[in-house]
TORKE-563318 format. One record per residue (C-alpha): x, y, z. Coordinates in steps of 0.05 Angstrom, whole numbers, plus 32768, in hexadecimal, padded with zeros to 4 digits. Layout:
<rs>
XYZ ...
</rs>
This chain:
<rs>
8DC68D457EBF 8DAC8D8A7EAE 8DD08DCC7EB3 8DA88E087ECB 8DBA8E4C7EAE 8D958E8A7EC6 8DA58EC87E9E 8D898F0D7EAE 8DA68F467E85 8DEE8F437E9F 8DE68F147EDB 8DEF8EC97ED2 8DE68E8E7F02 8E018E4B7EEC 8DF58E0D7F14 8DFD8DC27F0D 8E128D887F3A 8E558D827F17 8E858DBC7F24 8EB38DA27EEC 8E7B8DAC7EB9 8E6B8DF17ED4 8EB48E057ED0 8EB88DEC7E88 8E798E137E76 8E958E537E98 8ED78E4B7E72 8EB18E477E30 8E898E867E42 8EC98EAB7E54 8EE18E9F7E0D 8EA78ECA7DF4 8E978EF87E2E 8EB98F1E7E66 8EA28EFB7EA5 8EAA8F087EEF 8EA18EC97F1A 8E848EDC7F5E 8E898E937F75 8E518E817FA5 8E0E8EA37F9B 8DF88ED27FD3 8DC88F037FB3 8DA48F037F70 8D6B8F2F7F56 8D548F437F9C 8D598EFD7FB8 8D8A8EED7FF0 8DA88EA87FED 8DC18E86802C 8DE68E448029 8DD18E12805F 8E028DE1807D 8DDF8DA6805B 8DEA8DC68016 8DA48DE0800D 8D948E287FFD 8D688E598022 8D4A8E907FF7 8D2F8ECF8016 8D168F137FFE 8D158F338043 8D4B8F668032 8D268F7A7FF2 8CE48F818017 8D018FAA804F 8D238FD9801D 8CE18FE07FF7 8CBA8FF08037 8CEF9024804B 8CEB90448007 8CA0904B800D 8CA390618056 8C7B9024806B 8CAD90008097 8C84900980D6 8C428FF680B5 8C168FBC80CC 8C0E8F81809C 
</rs>
């Protein structure tokens, strides 16, 4: 099985089917780095993450897009 590690500056996502392996990996990282485990992923790099009841993920950038439109005073614009 593969382990997926996503690292962007100071934000990290670690995922794998085995939570035991993830915990072991996190423990190894903690020996070298100061880590804060936020548990389940909810938001990362402008992407909202929703956990569905069947275990799948729903990814959305709606919040990011609305904030961008508000910033540019284009919220009421037509597509």
